[in-house]
C-alpha positions as CSV (number, residue, x, y, z in Angstrom):
1,X,-13.4,2.8,27.2
2,X,-10.5,0.4,28.2
3,X,-7.5,2.0,29.0
4,X,-4.0,0.7,27.6
5,X,-2.4,0.8,31.6
6,X,1.1,0.2,30.5
7,X,2.9,1.8,33.4
8,X,0.4,-0.1,36.1
9,X,2.2,-3.4,34.4
10,X,5.9,-2.2,34.3
11,X,6.3,-3.2,37.9
12,X,5.0,-6.7,37.7
13,X,7.5,-9.1,36.0
14,X,5.2,-11.7,35.3
15,X,2.8,-9.4,33.7
16,X,5.8,-7.8,31.5
17,X,5.9,-11.5,30.0
18,X,2.4,-11.4,28.9
19,X,2.0,-7.7,27.8
20,X,3.9,-6.2,25.2
21,X,5.9,-3.1,26.2
22,X,4.7,-0.5,23.5
23,X,1.2,-0.9,23.4
24,X,0.1,-3.1,26.5
25,X,-1.6,-5.6,24.5
26,X,-1.1,-8.9,24.9
27,X,2.1,-10.6,23.4
28,X,1.7,-13.4,20.8
29,X,2.5,-16.2,23.1
30,X,0.0,-15.3,26.1
31,X,-2.5,-14.5,23.1
32,X,-2.1,-18.2,21.5
33,X,-2.7,-19.7,25.3
34,X,-6.1,-17.6,25.6
35,X,-7.1,-18.8,22.0
36,X,-6.5,-22.1,22.6
37,X,-8.8,-21.7,26.1
38,X,-11.5,-19.9,24.1
39,X,-11.6,-22.8,21.2
40,X,-12.0,-25.3,23.6
41,X,-14.9,-23.7,25.5
42,X,-16.6,-23.0,22.1
43,X,-16.1,-26.5,21.6
44,X,-18.0,-27.3,24.2
45,X,-20.8,-25.0,24.2
46,X,-21.4,-25.2,20.4
47,X,-20.1,-21.6,19.6
48,X,-18.1,-19.8,17.1
49,X,-15.0,-17.6,17.5
50,X,-13.6,-15.3,15.3
51,X,-10.2,-14.3,14.7
52,X,-9.2,-11.1,13.2
53,X,-5.5,-10.3,11.8
54,X,-5.2,-6.8,11.5
55,X,-2.3,-5.3,9.7
56,X,-1.6,-1.5,10.3
57,X,-0.5,0.5,7.0
58,X,2.4,2.8,6.7
59,X,3.4,2.1,10.4
60,X,7.3,1.2,8.4
61,X,6.5,4.3,6.7
62,X,6.3,6.5,9.9
63,X,9.1,4.7,11.9
64,X,11.4,5.2,8.7
65,X,10.5,8.9,8.5
66,X,9.8,10.4,11.8
67,X,11.8,7.7,14.1
68,X,10.5,5.0,16.3
69,X,9.2,7.0,18.9
70,X,6.4,8.7,16.7
71,X,6.0,5.2,15.4
72,X,5.3,3.7,18.8
73,X,3.3,6.5,19.9
74,X,1.1,5.9,16.8
75,X,0.9,2.3,17.1
76,X,-0.4,2.8,20.9
77,X,-3.2,5.0,19.6
78,X,-4.4,2.7,16.5
79,X,-3.9,-0.1,19.4
80,X,-6.5,1.8,21.7
81,X,-9.0,2.8,19.2
82,X,-8.8,-1.3,18.6
83,X,-9.6,-1.6,21.7
84,X,-12.2,0.7,21.8
85,X,-14.0,-1.0,18.9
86,X,-14.1,-4.2,19.9
87,X,-14.8,-3.1,23.9
88,X,-15.9,-5.6,26.2
89,X,-16.7,-8.3,23.2
90,X,-13.0,-9.4,22.8
91,X,-9.6,-9.0,23.7
92,X,-6.4,-7.8,21.4
93,X,-2.8,-8.9,21.3
94,X,0.3,-7.6,19.2
95,X,1.8,-9.9,16.9
96,X,4.4,-8.0,15.2
97,X,5.5,-4.6,14.7
98,X,2.6,-3.5,12.8
99,X,0.4,-6.3,12.8
100,X,-2.6,-7.0,15.9
101,X,-4.8,-10.0,16.2
102,X,-8.4,-9.3,18.0
103,X,-10.2,-12.3,18.9
104,X,-14.0,-12.4,19.4
105,X,-15.7,-15.3,21.3
106,X,-19.4,-16.3,21.4
107,X,-20.1,-15.3,17.6
108,X,-23.1,-16.5,15.4
109,X,-22.5,-16.3,12.0
110,X,-19.8,-14.6,9.8
111,X,-22.1,-11.8,9.0
112,X,-22.5,-11.0,12.5
113,X,-18.6,-10.2,12.5
114,X,-18.4,-7.7,9.6
115,X,-20.3,-4.8,11.4
116,X,-17.4,-4.8,13.8
117,X,-14.9,-5.3,11.4
118,X,-16.2,-2.4,9.3
119,X,-16.0,-0.3,12.5
120,X,-12.6,-1.2,13.1
121,X,-11.6,0.0,9.3
122,X,-13.6,3.1,10.1
123,X,-11.8,4.0,13.3
124,X,-8.3,3.2,12.3
125,X,-8.5,5.2,9.4
126,X,-9.2,8.7,11.4
127,X,-6.2,10.9,11.5
128,X,-3.6,10.7,14.1
129,X,-2.2,14.2,15.7
130,X,0.9,13.6,17.4
131,X,3.1,16.8,18.2
132,X,1.7,18.8,15.8
133,X,1.5,16.4,13.0
134,X,-1.2,14.9,11.3
135,X,-0.7,11.1,10.2
136,X,-2.7,8.5,8.9
137,X,-2.5,4.7,9.8
138,X,-5.5,2.7,8.2
139,X,-5.4,-0.9,8.3
140,X,-6.3,-4.0,6.3
141,X,-7.9,-6.9,8.1
142,X,-8.2,-10.9,7.6
143,X,-11.2,-13.4,9.3
144,X,-11.1,-16.5,10.2
145,X,-14.0,-18.4,12.1
146,X,-13.7,-21.4,14.3
147,X,-14.7,-24.2,13.5
148,X,-15.5,-23.0,10.0
149,X,-12.0,-21.8,9.1
150,X,-9.8,-24.0,11.2
151,X,-10.3,-25.9,14.5
152,X,-6.9,-25.0,16.1
153,X,-5.0,-22.1,17.1
154,X,-2.2,-22.3,14.2
155,X,-4.7,-23.1,11.8
156,X,-6.9,-20.0,12.6
157,X,-4.1,-17.6,13.1
158,X,-2.5,-19.1,9.6
159,X,-6.0,-18.7,7.4
160,X,-6.6,-15.0,8.9
161,X,-3.4,-13.9,8.1
162,X,-3.8,-15.4,4.5
163,X,-7.0,-13.8,4.1
164,X,-5.4,-10.6,5.5
165,X,-3.0,-10.6,2.5
166,X,-5.8,-11.2,0.0
167,X,-7.0,-8.0,1.6
168,X,-3.6,-6.3,1.5
169,X,-3.5,-6.9,-2.4
170,X,-7.0,-5.0,-3.1
171,X,-5.8,-1.9,-1.7
172,X,-5.8,0.1,1.7
173,X,-8.6,-0.5,4.3
174,X,-9.9,-3.5,3.0
175,X,-10.9,-6.8,4.6
176,X,-11.7,-10.4,3.4
177,X,-12.7,-13.7,4.9
178,X,-10.7,-17.1,4.7
179,X,-12.0,-19.4,2.0
180,X,-10.3,-22.7,1.1
181,X,-9.2,-21.4,-2.5
182,X,-6.9,-18.9,-0.5
183,X,-4.5,-22.1,0.4
184,X,-3.1,-22.0,-2.8
185,X,-3.4,-18.0,-3.3
186,X,0.1,-17.5,-4.6
187,X,4.0,-17.9,-2.9
188,X,4.6,-17.9,0.8
189,X,5.5,-14.3,2.2
190,X,8.6,-15.6,4.2
191,X,10.1,-17.9,1.1
192,X,9.1,-14.5,-0.8
193,X,11.4,-12.9,1.4
194,X,14.1,-15.5,1.6
195,X,14.4,-15.8,-2.3
196,X,14.0,-11.9,-3.1
197,X,17.3,-10.9,-0.9
198,X,19.7,-12.2,-3.9
199,X,17.2,-11.6,-6.7
200,X,19.3,-8.9,-8.0
201,X,22.5,-10.8,-7.2
202,X,21.3,-13.5,-9.6
203,X,20.0,-11.0,-12.3
204,X,16.5,-12.2,-11.7
205,X,14.9,-8.4,-11.8
206,X,13.7,-6.7,-15.0
207,X,11.9,-3.8,-16.2
208,X,8.4,-3.4,-18.1
209,X,7.7,-0.6,-19.6
210,X,3.8,0.1,-20.0
211,X,2.7,3.0,-22.6
212,X,1.2,6.4,-21.4
213,X,-0.9,7.5,-24.4
214,X,-2.2,11.2,-25.2
215,X,-6.2,10.5,-24.8
216,X,-7.0,13.0,-27.9
217,X,-4.4,11.8,-30.3
218,X,-3.9,8.3,-29.2
219,X,0.2,8.9,-29.3
220,X,2.1,7.3,-26.7
221,X,4.0,10.1,-25.1
222,X,5.6,8.4,-22.2
223,X,6.3,4.9,-20.7
224,X,6.2,4.0,-17.1
225,X,8.7,1.4,-15.7
226,X,7.6,-1.5,-13.5
227,X,10.0,-3.5,-11.8
228,X,9.3,-7.1,-12.3
229,X,11.0,-10.2,-10.4
230,X,11.2,-13.5,-12.9
231,X,12.2,-15.8,-10.3
232,X,12.5,-19.3,-11.1
233,X,10.8,-20.8,-8.2
234,X,7.4,-18.6,-8.0
235,X,7.4,-17.5,-11.6
236,X,7.0,-13.6,-13.2
237,X,5.8,-11.8,-10.5
238,X,4.5,-8.0,-10.5
239,X,5.7,-5.5,-8.4
240,X,2.4,-6.0,-5.9
241,X,3.3,-9.6,-5.6
242,X,6.6,-8.9,-4.1
243,X,6.6,-5.3,-2.7
244,X,5.5,-6.3,0.6
245,X,8.4,-8.7,1.0
246,X,11.0,-6.0,-0.1
247,X,9.9,-3.8,2.5
248,X,9.7,-6.3,5.2
249,X,13.4,-7.0,3.8
250,X,14.2,-3.4,4.1
251,X,15.5,-3.7,0.1
252,X,13.6,-0.6,-1.2
253,X,16.8,1.3,-0.8
254,X,18.4,-1.1,-3.2
255,X,15.5,-1.5,-5.5
256,X,14.3,2.0,-5.9
257,X,17.9,3.5,-6.9
258,X,18.3,0.6,-9.3
259,X,15.3,1.1,-11.0
260,X,15.9,5.3,-11.5
261,X,19.0,4.2,-12.7
262,X,17.9,1.5,-15.5
263,X,14.9,3.3,-16.5
264,X,16.8,6.9,-17.0
265,X,19.6,4.6,-18.7
266,X,17.0,3.7,-21.2
267,X,15.4,6.5,-22.0
268,X,18.5,8.5,-22.8
269,X,19.2,5.6,-25.7
270,X,15.9,6.3,-26.9
271,X,16.1,10.3,-26.4
272,X,19.4,9.6,-28.4
273,X,17.3,7.7,-31.3
274,X,14.7,10.5,-31.2
275,X,11.6,9.3,-29.6
276,X,11.8,11.7,-26.6
277,X,9.5,9.4,-24.6
278,X,9.1,10.9,-21.0
279,X,9.7,8.1,-18.4
280,X,7.5,7.6,-15.2
281,X,9.2,5.9,-12.2
282,X,7.3,5.0,-9.7
283,X,8.6,5.6,-5.6
284,X,6.8,3.7,-2.8
285,X,5.9,6.3,-0.2
286,X,8.8,5.0,2.4
287,X,11.2,7.2,-0.7
288,X,9.2,10.6,0.2
289,X,10.7,10.5,3.5
290,X,14.1,9.3,2.5
291,X,16.2,12.7,2.0
292,X,18.7,10.7,-0.5
293,X,15.5,10.6,-3.0
294,X,16.8,13.9,-4.6
295,X,20.1,13.0,-4.5
296,X,19.3,9.7,-6.3
297,X,17.3,11.5,-9.0
298,X,20.3,13.8,-9.7
299,X,22.7,11.0,-9.9
300,X,20.5,8.8,-12.5
301,X,20.1,12.1,-14.6
302,X,23.8,13.0,-14.5
303,X,24.8,9.2,-15.1
304,X,22.6,8.8,-17.8
305,X,22.3,12.2,-19.3
306,X,18.6,12.2,-19.4
307,X,17.3,15.6,-20.1
308,X,15.6,16.4,-16.7
309,X,12.3,17.0,-18.6
310,X,11.8,13.3,-19.8
311,X,12.0,12.1,-16.0
312,X,8.6,11.8,-14.0
313,X,8.6,10.7,-10.4
314,X,5.1,9.1,-9.5
315,X,4.5,9.3,-5.8
316,X,1.6,7.4,-4.0
317,X,-1.2,9.3,-2.7
318,X,-0.8,8.0,0.6
319,X,2.4,8.7,1.2
320,X,2.0,12.7,0.6
321,X,-0.1,12.9,3.5
322,X,1.8,11.0,5.8
323,X,3.6,14.5,7.0
324,X,2.4,17.2,4.2
325,X,4.9,20.0,5.4
326,X,8.1,17.6,5.2
327,X,6.8,16.2,1.9
328,X,5.8,19.6,0.6
329,X,9.7,20.7,0.7
330,X,10.9,17.5,-0.6
331,X,8.9,17.8,-3.8
332,X,9.8,21.4,-4.0
333,X,13.5,20.2,-4.3
334,X,12.6,17.6,-6.4
335,X,10.8,20.0,-8.8
336,X,14.0,22.5,-9.1
337,X,15.7,19.2,-10.3
338,X,13.3,19.9,-13.4
339,X,11.5,16.3,-13.3
340,X,7.6,16.3,-13.7
341,X,5.8,15.1,-10.4
342,X,2.5,12.9,-10.5
343,X,0.6,11.2,-7.9
344,X,-0.7,7.5,-8.8
345,X,-3.8,6.0,-6.9
346,X,-5.9,9.2,-6.4
347,X,-9.3,8.8,-5.0
348,X,-8.8,5.7,-2.9
349,X,-6.8,7.3,0.4
350,X,-7.0,10.1,2.5
351,X,-5.9,12.7,0.0
352,X,-8.7,15.3,-1.8
353,X,-8.0,17.8,-4.8
354,X,-8.0,20.6,-1.8
355,X,-4.5,19.0,-1.0
356,X,-3.4,19.4,-4.5
357,X,-2.5,23.5,-3.9
358,X,0.1,22.1,-1.0
359,X,2.1,20.3,-3.7
360,X,3.8,21.2,-7.2
361,X,2.2,18.1,-9.3
362,X,1.9,18.0,-12.7
363,X,-0.1,15.1,-13.1
364,X,-2.7,12.7,-11.2
365,X,-3.7,9.6,-12.1
366,X,-7.2,8.4,-11.2
367,X,-7.0,5.0,-9.5
368,X,-7.8,1.6,-11.6
369,X,-10.5,0.7,-8.9
370,X,-11.8,4.5,-9.1
371,X,-12.8,4.1,-12.5
372,X,-14.0,0.4,-12.5
373,X,-17.6,0.0,-13.9
374,X,-17.7,3.5,-14.3
375,X,-19.5,3.2,-17.4
376,X,-22.4,2.0,-15.8
377,X,-22.1,4.1,-12.6
378,X,-24.0,7.7,-13.5
379,X,-22.4,8.5,-9.6
380,X,-18.7,7.7,-10.9
381,X,-19.0,9.2,-13.7
382,X,-20.2,12.4,-12.0
383,X,-17.0,12.3,-9.6
384,X,-14.8,11.9,-12.7
385,X,-16.0,14.8,-14.4
386,X,-15.8,16.7,-11.4
387,X,-12.3,15.9,-10.6
388,X,-11.0,16.0,-14.3
389,X,-12.6,19.8,-13.9
390,X,-10.9,21.1,-10.8
391,X,-7.8,19.6,-11.8
392,X,-7.8,21.6,-14.9
393,X,-8.7,24.5,-13.1
394,X,-5.7,23.9,-10.7
395,X,-3.5,23.5,-13.9
396,X,-3.0,20.1,-13.4
397,X,-3.2,16.9,-15.8
398,X,-5.3,13.9,-15.2
399,X,-4.2,10.3,-16.3
400,X,-6.4,7.6,-16.0
401,X,-5.4,3.9,-15.3
402,X,-6.9,0.4,-15.8
403,X,-8.8,1.4,-19.0
404,X,-9.4,-2.1,-20.6
405,X,-12.1,-1.3,-23.2
406,X,-12.2,1.1,-26.2
407,X,-15.5,2.2,-24.8
408,X,-14.2,3.3,-21.4
409,X,-11.2,5.3,-23.4
410,X,-13.7,7.0,-25.4
411,X,-15.6,8.2,-22.4
412,X,-12.6,9.1,-20.4
413,X,-11.3,11.3,-23.4
414,X,-14.8,12.8,-23.6
415,X,-14.7,13.9,-20.0
416,X,-11.4,15.6,-20.8
417,X,-9.3,13.0,-19.3
418,X,-5.5,13.9,-20.3
419,X,-3.4,10.4,-20.6
420,X,-4.7,6.6,-20.4
421,X,-2.9,3.6,-19.5
422,X,-4.2,0.1,-19.0
423,X,-4.4,-3.4,-20.5
424,X,-6.0,-2.2,-23.8
425,X,-2.6,-1.1,-24.6
426,X,-0.8,-4.5,-23.2
427,X,0.6,-5.8,-26.5
428,X,2.5,-2.2,-26.8
429,X,4.4,-3.3,-23.6
430,X,8.4,-3.6,-23.9
431,X,10.6,-5.6,-21.3
432,X,14.3,-5.1,-21.1
433,X,16.1,-7.7,-18.8
434,X,19.2,-6.1,-19.1
435,X,18.6,-3.4,-16.4
436,X,21.2,-4.8,-13.8
């Protein structure tokens, strides 16, 4: 196993300019020079070079919640794991705060690289123990191959990055290989970041409310508040399309209170009209480590006059497991305000039903990917039945997202699923752009 020998380089100024101080990996500039040499050699020998763009999930959240020192320690361990997997086959470098590039020379086919990519995903998803804390920091990977996907350093790095963005759009622990259609795959992230900074001031943000139905009665019992960006330049963008840019801009502390306050005001007007619908507001995992979250919830409730029982805070599964002890205390404080709590995306991350007893959760939502095509997959059906049964034993409701057909809705209802949400009821969605 190759060790990241940071201390041994610290006395060599020339080496310091070539290697990152935190991880000991090569710097971006040095890695670009190395890649240029590899491409020249590959052109002479007629071989291929694989460029992997690795984005470490949740590193920014760890930095924000537990401090930069813990985040740096986590980054070092993940970097070491990447080095261990590629071993002597290639090299690794640090591109950005949470992005690493791995280069594999002398490869023959794309298929020959995929086993290494899959080992990287598996190795980086293993728990990390730091000072008595158990952390998780999986990754997403984009892949570009020389000369198939580009002939220059700039092309290959850009194309690997585009593939990485597509992998992230599919969820955590995913990989994707470059293809030409990715060149037209949505707006550039840098341009998004620039435009998003002033989107609130320009009044371009709105909330879209999606119905949540009782599986048994078919009645709408709640609405889920989804922030959308109506950009004159990029069109209407759903949350998943601009949320990474908001993270990069450190705008979540601006967006989350706005969504909470706006949703509560709207729900209060519905309550006064006699509807009594619950409103569900999703909180990114960064919000779970922010000690002001409870105060934001209290302020939104007090300002709007909404009864606390009509507000539900929806938490991402991965965020719960970043620091379970801290998160549990935070959730207890949230629960004391009278709001409901739910887990979003259950079934695709690190959590399990065994963890539910730790948290005062009212509802878990099966991820859309988890139930996709389940009608033709007996194993998925068995898992769904098991999850629903065990959750009910714990007194936890089960919701399903991504329901797009009447057959799927009927199946989930028959298995005992409590709540349903998805494109089947898209005609009932409601937008309110007056929520500034």
